[in-house]
TORLOLO-459437 format. One record per residue (C-alpha): x, y, z; residue number from 1. Coordinates in nm, 2 decimals. Layout:
% residues N
{pt {X; Y; Z}; NUM}
...
END
This chain:
% residues 422
{pt {23.34; -5.66; 4.39}; 1}
{pt {23.69; -5.61; 4.46}; 2}
{pt {23.86; -6.01; 4.49}; 3}
{pt {24.20; -5.89; 4.60}; 4}
{pt {24.03; -5.85; 4.97}; 5}
{pt {24.28; -6.08; 5.17}; 6}
{pt {24.13; -6.30; 5.46}; 7}
{pt {24.26; -6.08; 5.72}; 8}
{pt {24.12; -5.80; 5.58}; 9}
{pt {23.75; -5.91; 5.57}; 10}
{pt {23.77; -6.05; 5.93}; 11}
{pt {23.92; -5.71; 6.07}; 12}
{pt {23.63; -5.58; 5.86}; 13}
{pt {23.36; -5.84; 5.93}; 14}
{pt {23.44; -5.83; 6.32}; 15}
{pt {23.44; -5.50; 6.40}; 16}
{pt {23.18; -5.45; 6.24}; 17}
{pt {22.99; -5.73; 6.43}; 18}
{pt {23.06; -5.60; 6.74}; 19}
{pt {22.96; -5.25; 6.67}; 20}
{pt {23.30; -5.09; 6.57}; 21}
{pt {23.42; -4.93; 6.31}; 22}
{pt {23.73; -5.12; 6.13}; 23}
{pt {24.07; -4.92; 6.11}; 24}
{pt {24.16; -5.07; 5.73}; 25}
{pt {23.97; -5.22; 5.49}; 26}
{pt {23.65; -4.92; 5.49}; 27}
{pt {23.73; -4.88; 5.10}; 28}
{pt {23.62; -5.18; 5.03}; 29}
{pt {23.24; -5.11; 5.21}; 30}
{pt {23.20; -4.72; 5.19}; 31}
{pt {22.86; -4.67; 4.97}; 32}
{pt {22.72; -4.36; 4.96}; 33}
{pt {22.83; -4.06; 5.12}; 34}
{pt {22.93; -3.89; 4.77}; 35}
{pt {22.86; -3.53; 4.85}; 36}
{pt {22.98; -3.56; 5.15}; 37}
{pt {23.35; -3.70; 5.08}; 38}
{pt {23.35; -3.43; 4.78}; 39}
{pt {23.32; -3.17; 5.02}; 40}
{pt {23.59; -3.35; 5.28}; 41}
{pt {23.77; -3.35; 4.99}; 42}
{pt {23.78; -2.97; 4.91}; 43}
{pt {23.91; -2.95; 5.24}; 44}
{pt {24.20; -3.15; 5.23}; 45}
{pt {24.29; -2.99; 4.87}; 46}
{pt {24.29; -2.66; 5.09}; 47}
{pt {24.50; -2.79; 5.37}; 48}
{pt {24.77; -2.91; 5.12}; 49}
{pt {24.82; -2.56; 4.99}; 50}
{pt {24.88; -2.42; 5.36}; 51}
{pt {24.57; -2.34; 5.46}; 52}
{pt {24.29; -2.52; 5.80}; 53}
{pt {23.95; -2.69; 5.82}; 54}
{pt {23.72; -2.78; 6.06}; 55}
{pt {23.44; -2.93; 6.01}; 56}
{pt {23.21; -3.14; 6.24}; 57}
{pt {22.98; -3.44; 6.13}; 58}
{pt {22.65; -3.44; 6.32}; 59}
{pt {22.41; -3.76; 6.30}; 60}
{pt {22.24; -4.02; 6.50}; 61}
{pt {22.41; -4.33; 6.68}; 62}
{pt {22.50; -4.57; 6.44}; 63}
{pt {22.47; -4.35; 6.15}; 64}
{pt {22.81; -4.36; 5.97}; 65}
{pt {22.97; -4.08; 6.18}; 66}
{pt {23.29; -4.29; 6.36}; 67}
{pt {23.29; -4.48; 5.98}; 68}
{pt {23.30; -4.13; 5.75}; 69}
{pt {23.55; -3.98; 5.96}; 70}
{pt {23.80; -4.33; 5.98}; 71}
{pt {23.76; -4.37; 5.60}; 72}
{pt {23.83; -3.99; 5.55}; 73}
{pt {24.13; -4.04; 5.78}; 74}
{pt {24.25; -4.34; 5.56}; 75}
{pt {24.23; -4.15; 5.25}; 76}
{pt {24.44; -3.88; 5.34}; 77}
{pt {24.70; -4.07; 5.47}; 78}
{pt {24.76; -4.24; 5.18}; 79}
{pt {24.80; -3.85; 5.07}; 80}
{pt {25.09; -3.82; 5.28}; 81}
{pt {24.97; -3.66; 5.56}; 82}
{pt {25.00; -3.76; 5.95}; 83}
{pt {24.71; -3.88; 6.06}; 84}
{pt {24.55; -3.87; 6.48}; 85}
{pt {24.27; -3.91; 6.65}; 86}
{pt {24.06; -3.95; 6.97}; 87}
{pt {23.74; -4.07; 7.11}; 88}
{pt {23.65; -3.74; 7.36}; 89}
{pt {23.53; -3.89; 7.71}; 90}
{pt {23.48; -3.77; 8.06}; 91}
{pt {23.88; -3.81; 8.14}; 92}
{pt {23.97; -3.59; 7.75}; 93}
{pt {23.79; -3.31; 7.68}; 94}
{pt {23.91; -2.93; 7.55}; 95}
{pt {24.04; -2.86; 7.93}; 96}
{pt {23.91; -2.93; 8.23}; 97}
{pt {24.07; -2.92; 8.65}; 98}
{pt {24.20; -3.23; 8.61}; 99}
{pt {24.45; -3.25; 8.32}; 100}
{pt {24.18; -3.34; 8.07}; 101}
{pt {24.32; -3.14; 7.78}; 102}
{pt {24.64; -3.23; 7.84}; 103}
{pt {24.51; -3.65; 7.84}; 104}
{pt {24.38; -3.57; 7.49}; 105}
{pt {24.68; -3.41; 7.36}; 106}
{pt {24.88; -3.70; 7.49}; 107}
{pt {24.64; -3.96; 7.31}; 108}
{pt {24.71; -3.73; 6.99}; 109}
{pt {25.06; -3.79; 7.04}; 110}
{pt {25.06; -4.12; 7.08}; 111}
{pt {24.80; -4.20; 6.80}; 112}
{pt {25.00; -4.01; 6.54}; 113}
{pt {24.99; -4.26; 6.17}; 114}
{pt {25.13; -4.23; 5.89}; 115}
{pt {25.11; -4.43; 5.58}; 116}
{pt {25.46; -4.60; 5.70}; 117}
{pt {25.32; -4.63; 6.00}; 118}
{pt {24.97; -4.65; 5.95}; 119}
{pt {24.85; -4.83; 6.32}; 120}
{pt {25.02; -4.54; 6.55}; 121}
{pt {25.28; -4.44; 6.76}; 122}
{pt {25.45; -4.24; 6.44}; 123}
{pt {25.60; -3.99; 6.65}; 124}
{pt {25.97; -4.10; 6.62}; 125}
{pt {25.93; -4.23; 6.25}; 126}
{pt {25.85; -3.89; 6.16}; 127}
{pt {26.17; -3.77; 6.36}; 128}
{pt {26.40; -3.96; 6.22}; 129}
{pt {26.28; -3.94; 5.80}; 130}
{pt {26.33; -3.52; 5.93}; 131}
{pt {26.69; -3.59; 6.05}; 132}
{pt {26.74; -3.86; 5.76}; 133}
{pt {26.58; -3.63; 5.48}; 134}
{pt {26.84; -3.31; 5.62}; 135}
{pt {27.15; -3.58; 5.61}; 136}
{pt {27.11; -3.69; 5.23}; 137}
{pt {27.03; -3.35; 5.10}; 138}
{pt {27.36; -3.26; 5.25}; 139}
{pt {27.50; -3.61; 5.11}; 140}
{pt {27.35; -3.52; 4.74}; 141}
{pt {27.39; -3.18; 4.75}; 142}
{pt {27.69; -3.11; 4.90}; 143}
{pt {27.91; -3.44; 4.86}; 144}
{pt {27.97; -3.48; 5.20}; 145}
{pt {27.93; -3.83; 5.40}; 146}
{pt {27.88; -3.92; 5.71}; 147}
{pt {28.20; -3.87; 5.90}; 148}
{pt {28.32; -3.60; 5.73}; 149}
{pt {28.43; -3.34; 6.01}; 150}
{pt {28.19; -3.06; 5.87}; 151}
{pt {27.91; -3.31; 5.74}; 152}
{pt {27.72; -3.26; 6.12}; 153}
{pt {27.81; -2.89; 6.10}; 154}
{pt {27.60; -2.85; 5.79}; 155}
{pt {27.28; -3.09; 5.93}; 156}
{pt {27.34; -2.92; 6.20}; 157}
{pt {27.28; -2.55; 6.03}; 158}
{pt {26.98; -2.69; 5.85}; 159}
{pt {26.80; -2.78; 6.17}; 160}
{pt {26.88; -2.44; 6.31}; 161}
{pt {26.71; -2.28; 5.97}; 162}
{pt {26.39; -2.48; 6.05}; 163}
{pt {26.40; -2.47; 6.41}; 164}
{pt {26.41; -2.14; 6.37}; 165}
{pt {26.17; -2.05; 6.15}; 166}
{pt {25.93; -2.19; 6.41}; 167}
{pt {25.99; -1.90; 6.66}; 168}
{pt {25.73; -1.67; 6.52}; 169}
{pt {25.46; -1.94; 6.63}; 170}
{pt {25.33; -1.95; 6.97}; 171}
{pt {25.54; -2.12; 7.20}; 172}
{pt {25.71; -2.19; 6.86}; 173}
{pt {26.09; -2.13; 7.04}; 174}
{pt {26.10; -2.40; 7.25}; 175}
{pt {25.94; -2.65; 7.05}; 176}
{pt {26.18; -2.58; 6.81}; 177}
{pt {26.47; -2.61; 7.08}; 178}
{pt {26.34; -2.94; 7.21}; 179}
{pt {26.34; -3.05; 6.83}; 180}
{pt {26.73; -2.94; 6.82}; 181}
{pt {26.75; -3.19; 7.13}; 182}
{pt {26.61; -3.45; 6.99}; 183}
{pt {26.89; -3.43; 6.68}; 184}
{pt {27.15; -3.35; 6.90}; 185}
{pt {27.12; -3.67; 7.08}; 186}
{pt {27.06; -3.85; 6.71}; 187}
{pt {27.42; -3.64; 6.65}; 188}
{pt {27.60; -3.81; 6.95}; 189}
{pt {27.49; -4.10; 7.00}; 190}
{pt {27.28; -4.00; 7.32}; 191}
{pt {26.96; -4.23; 7.30}; 192}
{pt {26.86; -4.08; 7.66}; 193}
{pt {26.80; -3.69; 7.54}; 194}
{pt {26.64; -3.86; 7.24}; 195}
{pt {26.39; -4.01; 7.51}; 196}
{pt {26.40; -3.67; 7.73}; 197}
{pt {26.28; -3.47; 7.37}; 198}
{pt {26.04; -3.72; 7.30}; 199}
{pt {25.83; -3.73; 7.62}; 200}
{pt {25.81; -3.31; 7.59}; 201}
{pt {25.71; -3.35; 7.30}; 202}
{pt {25.46; -3.58; 7.44}; 203}
{pt {25.31; -3.38; 7.69}; 204}
{pt {25.47; -3.60; 7.97}; 205}
{pt {25.66; -3.34; 8.18}; 206}
{pt {25.46; -3.24; 8.52}; 207}
{pt {25.71; -3.00; 8.65}; 208}
{pt {25.94; -2.65; 8.45}; 209}
{pt {26.21; -2.72; 8.64}; 210}
{pt {26.20; -3.10; 8.54}; 211}
{pt {26.23; -2.95; 8.14}; 212}
{pt {26.45; -2.67; 8.23}; 213}
{pt {26.75; -2.93; 8.34}; 214}
{pt {26.68; -3.18; 8.10}; 215}
{pt {26.59; -3.02; 7.79}; 216}
{pt {26.73; -2.57; 7.88}; 217}
{pt {26.38; -2.45; 7.75}; 218}
{pt {26.14; -2.29; 8.03}; 219}
{pt {25.77; -2.45; 7.90}; 220}
{pt {25.62; -2.75; 7.91}; 221}
{pt {25.31; -2.87; 7.75}; 222}
{pt {25.04; -2.80; 7.96}; 223}
{pt {24.64; -2.82; 7.99}; 224}
{pt {24.60; -2.44; 7.89}; 225}
{pt {24.90; -2.48; 7.56}; 226}
{pt {24.87; -2.77; 7.44}; 227}
{pt {24.64; -2.66; 7.14}; 228}
{pt {24.90; -2.48; 7.02}; 229}
{pt {25.09; -2.78; 6.97}; 230}
{pt {24.86; -2.92; 6.75}; 231}
{pt {24.91; -2.60; 6.55}; 232}
{pt {25.33; -2.64; 6.61}; 233}
{pt {25.32; -3.01; 6.49}; 234}
{pt {25.12; -2.91; 6.16}; 235}
{pt {25.37; -2.69; 6.08}; 236}
{pt {25.64; -2.92; 6.15}; 237}
{pt {25.54; -3.26; 5.96}; 238}
{pt {25.53; -3.07; 5.66}; 239}
{pt {25.90; -2.92; 5.71}; 240}
{pt {25.94; -3.34; 5.76}; 241}
{pt {25.81; -3.39; 5.39}; 242}
{pt {25.44; -3.47; 5.48}; 243}
{pt {25.08; -3.35; 5.33}; 244}
{pt {25.05; -3.16; 5.67}; 245}
{pt {24.88; -3.27; 5.98}; 246}
{pt {24.44; -3.42; 6.00}; 247}
{pt {24.29; -3.48; 6.35}; 248}
{pt {23.99; -3.70; 6.43}; 249}
{pt {23.77; -3.63; 6.73}; 250}
{pt {23.50; -3.83; 6.78}; 251}
{pt {23.22; -3.84; 7.01}; 252}
{pt {23.22; -3.45; 7.07}; 253}
{pt {22.88; -3.49; 7.27}; 254}
{pt {23.08; -3.55; 7.59}; 255}
{pt {23.13; -3.20; 7.60}; 256}
{pt {22.76; -3.17; 7.63}; 257}
{pt {22.73; -3.40; 7.89}; 258}
{pt {22.98; -3.24; 8.17}; 259}
{pt {22.75; -3.17; 8.45}; 260}
{pt {22.87; -2.78; 8.48}; 261}
{pt {22.73; -2.49; 8.34}; 262}
{pt {23.08; -2.36; 8.36}; 263}
{pt {23.27; -2.64; 8.27}; 264}
{pt {23.06; -2.72; 7.99}; 265}
{pt {23.10; -2.33; 7.85}; 266}
{pt {23.49; -2.33; 7.89}; 267}
{pt {23.49; -2.66; 7.69}; 268}
{pt {23.27; -2.45; 7.45}; 269}
{pt {23.51; -2.16; 7.42}; 270}
{pt {23.81; -2.35; 7.36}; 271}
{pt {23.62; -2.49; 7.06}; 272}
{pt {23.55; -2.18; 6.89}; 273}
{pt {23.89; -2.06; 6.94}; 274}
{pt {24.02; -2.39; 6.73}; 275}
{pt {23.71; -2.29; 6.46}; 276}
{pt {23.81; -1.95; 6.50}; 277}
{pt {24.16; -2.05; 6.40}; 278}
{pt {24.11; -2.23; 6.11}; 279}
{pt {23.91; -1.91; 5.96}; 280}
{pt {24.12; -1.65; 6.03}; 281}
{pt {24.45; -1.83; 5.90}; 282}
{pt {24.59; -1.85; 6.23}; 283}
{pt {24.66; -2.21; 6.15}; 284}
{pt {24.82; -2.40; 5.86}; 285}
{pt {24.83; -2.68; 5.71}; 286}
{pt {24.59; -2.85; 5.98}; 287}
{pt {24.26; -3.03; 5.94}; 288}
{pt {24.04; -3.13; 6.22}; 289}
{pt {23.70; -3.29; 6.20}; 290}
{pt {23.46; -3.41; 6.47}; 291}
{pt {23.16; -3.60; 6.49}; 292}
{pt {22.88; -3.51; 6.73}; 293}
{pt {22.51; -3.61; 6.73}; 294}
{pt {22.24; -3.38; 6.67}; 295}
{pt {22.13; -3.31; 7.02}; 296}
{pt {22.47; -3.29; 7.15}; 297}
{pt {22.49; -2.97; 6.90}; 298}
{pt {22.19; -2.83; 6.90}; 299}
{pt {22.02; -2.91; 7.25}; 300}
{pt {21.98; -2.50; 7.37}; 301}
{pt {22.04; -2.59; 7.71}; 302}
{pt {22.33; -2.78; 7.71}; 303}
{pt {22.38; -2.86; 7.34}; 304}
{pt {22.70; -2.67; 7.12}; 305}
{pt {22.40; -2.42; 7.00}; 306}
{pt {22.37; -2.31; 7.40}; 307}
{pt {22.70; -2.12; 7.37}; 308}
{pt {22.58; -1.86; 7.15}; 309}
{pt {22.91; -1.71; 6.98}; 310}
{pt {22.92; -2.12; 6.83}; 311}
{pt {22.54; -2.15; 6.76}; 312}
{pt {22.60; -1.81; 6.56}; 313}
{pt {22.87; -1.98; 6.34}; 314}
{pt {22.75; -2.34; 6.33}; 315}
{pt {22.35; -2.31; 6.27}; 316}
{pt {22.20; -2.34; 5.90}; 317}
{pt {22.08; -2.07; 5.76}; 318}
{pt {21.78; -1.95; 5.67}; 319}
{pt {21.82; -2.02; 5.29}; 320}
{pt {21.87; -2.39; 5.45}; 321}
{pt {21.62; -2.41; 5.65}; 322}
{pt {21.33; -2.25; 5.45}; 323}
{pt {21.24; -2.32; 5.05}; 324}
{pt {20.99; -2.64; 4.95}; 325}
{pt {21.30; -2.80; 4.82}; 326}
{pt {21.55; -2.91; 5.09}; 327}
{pt {21.90; -2.84; 5.01}; 328}
{pt {22.23; -2.83; 5.19}; 329}
{pt {22.53; -2.60; 5.13}; 330}
{pt {22.82; -2.92; 5.18}; 331}
{pt {23.12; -2.58; 5.21}; 332}
{pt {22.89; -2.54; 5.56}; 333}
{pt {23.08; -2.63; 5.91}; 334}
{pt {22.83; -2.88; 5.96}; 335}
{pt {22.77; -3.15; 5.80}; 336}
{pt {22.43; -3.43; 5.87}; 337}
{pt {22.41; -3.75; 5.77}; 338}
{pt {22.13; -3.84; 5.61}; 339}
{pt {22.06; -4.26; 5.69}; 340}
{pt {22.14; -4.44; 5.39}; 341}
{pt {21.89; -4.50; 5.16}; 342}
{pt {21.77; -4.85; 5.09}; 343}
{pt {21.94; -4.90; 4.75}; 344}
{pt {22.25; -4.82; 4.93}; 345}
{pt {22.21; -5.07; 5.22}; 346}
{pt {22.11; -5.31; 4.91}; 347}
{pt {22.50; -5.23; 4.80}; 348}
{pt {22.62; -5.24; 5.10}; 349}
{pt {22.53; -5.60; 5.21}; 350}
{pt {22.60; -5.71; 4.86}; 351}
{pt {22.99; -5.64; 4.95}; 352}
{pt {22.97; -5.78; 5.30}; 353}
{pt {22.84; -6.11; 5.17}; 354}
{pt {23.13; -6.08; 4.92}; 355}
{pt {23.36; -6.04; 5.22}; 356}
{pt {23.23; -6.31; 5.43}; 357}
{pt {23.20; -6.57; 5.16}; 358}
{pt {23.64; -6.45; 5.14}; 359}
{pt {23.66; -6.52; 5.50}; 360}
{pt {23.50; -6.86; 5.50}; 361}
{pt {23.58; -6.99; 5.14}; 362}
{pt {23.26; -7.00; 5.04}; 363}
{pt {23.00; -6.89; 4.79}; 364}
{pt {22.72; -6.69; 4.98}; 365}
{pt {22.42; -6.83; 4.91}; 366}
{pt {22.19; -6.47; 4.95}; 367}
{pt {22.03; -6.38; 4.63}; 368}
{pt {21.82; -6.06; 4.52}; 369}
{pt {21.51; -6.11; 4.66}; 370}
{pt {21.68; -6.24; 5.03}; 371}
{pt {21.85; -5.91; 5.04}; 372}
{pt {21.50; -5.76; 4.99}; 373}
{pt {21.34; -5.92; 5.23}; 374}
{pt {21.60; -5.88; 5.47}; 375}
{pt {21.58; -5.48; 5.43}; 376}
{pt {21.16; -5.48; 5.44}; 377}
{pt {21.20; -5.71; 5.78}; 378}
{pt {21.44; -5.41; 5.93}; 379}
{pt {21.33; -5.11; 5.78}; 380}
{pt {20.97; -5.29; 5.93}; 381}
{pt {21.10; -5.26; 6.26}; 382}
{pt {21.17; -4.88; 6.25}; 383}
{pt {20.77; -4.86; 6.12}; 384}
{pt {20.71; -5.04; 6.43}; 385}
{pt {20.87; -4.78; 6.63}; 386}
{pt {21.16; -4.98; 6.72}; 387}
{pt {21.43; -4.72; 6.57}; 388}
{pt {21.71; -4.90; 6.33}; 389}
{pt {22.04; -4.77; 6.31}; 390}
{pt {22.31; -4.87; 6.01}; 391}
{pt {22.52; -5.04; 6.30}; 392}
{pt {22.26; -5.23; 6.43}; 393}
{pt {22.14; -5.35; 6.09}; 394}
{pt {22.50; -5.46; 5.95}; 395}
{pt {22.60; -5.62; 6.29}; 396}
{pt {22.20; -5.83; 6.23}; 397}
{pt {22.29; -5.92; 5.89}; 398}
{pt {22.67; -6.02; 5.95}; 399}
{pt {22.50; -6.27; 6.25}; 400}
{pt {22.29; -6.39; 5.96}; 401}
{pt {22.57; -6.48; 5.73}; 402}
{pt {22.75; -6.65; 5.98}; 403}
{pt {22.42; -6.86; 6.08}; 404}
{pt {22.42; -6.97; 5.71}; 405}
{pt {22.77; -7.04; 5.63}; 406}
{pt {22.77; -7.25; 5.97}; 407}
{pt {22.48; -7.45; 5.95}; 408}
{pt {22.50; -7.50; 5.52}; 409}
{pt {22.30; -7.80; 5.57}; 410}
{pt {21.98; -7.62; 5.64}; 411}
{pt {21.83; -7.46; 5.37}; 412}
{pt {21.88; -7.07; 5.39}; 413}
{pt {21.52; -6.98; 5.37}; 414}
{pt {21.48; -7.16; 5.69}; 415}
{pt {21.70; -6.93; 5.87}; 416}
{pt {21.62; -6.59; 5.68}; 417}
{pt {21.26; -6.60; 5.60}; 418}
{pt {21.21; -6.77; 6.00}; 419}
{pt {21.39; -6.48; 6.16}; 420}
{pt {21.28; -6.15; 6.25}; 421}
{pt {21.61; -6.00; 6.30}; 422}
END
């Protein structure tokens, strides 16, 4: 067990899990199982670092650990110098929609950008400033010029132009590069308002082309139709700014399944298909995207993703996975199906959580081997009785048990554990 866990981290992890949500920090202390899944996703990361792109779908029941796995990977790639971002899809945030739902998704992704130096989101301005600072340092180190020298700004501007002009070959890259140059111009001249306008545009907050033309000299705004093009541009740009790539996590893909209109669902599935094809066909670089989805939302033939034949033909299991005496999983498949943690893995998780609980409240947990076994039998017994128990629900029950034992230390633990059917 790692005794270096801080009380703040322990509190975040336990309070989040007790509330049924995945904590943003401390996941490395409680990750168990998922070895093959994590290895497959890390293989994707190595491809992205080398200029490739990858798209994965994590499929499982509610409470099976989809979001947990996504956030664990998010934290890992952030440590590897990736820019990461995430969004929870919903009625108001989809790929496309007649009320700007695609743009709402984009705005959330930009707001949630995070880096190792800025892990709590809102990292866009930090990324831009780091980019400019690195170019200024190059001029200082390799050309012997210092800020204030009459040629210094010229040389930095030339470097900025070289980078922004290299993006022009990308779809919408010309306007994207021009706005980046405007941000630098504001930095160079101390024009904070110009920098704010550039940030507004990059965040998708301009509503009319007329306003964007007046403020920044560009003829384009980020919209419901084109927002994904700018995610690809950001993936290219963050590498030029010194990062390893861009990793995007999208939770609750099941919200597309819940769109009442067949036409609305198919528009969104078509956009998802375009994103998937881009990764396979080399139209995106330094970009990873991972989606969580339930089995029903993926495989339902009437409303699910598989109701859209072009996606079904790409994502459905092959005959080699479906047939045979021994069930095998192709971990290079675009869809990774999560099985429930087995009892041995759950036992290890219980130990880890008890250890963390002891750190938070400053005591030595009283639970022993036989107590863990009894608790697990009780929880799995509920499933046999027809009450589906997910890992999420089991963990919530367990943290409640730990709380009761810690808060009532004058009561023998057996009176709490064995007298209750959690």
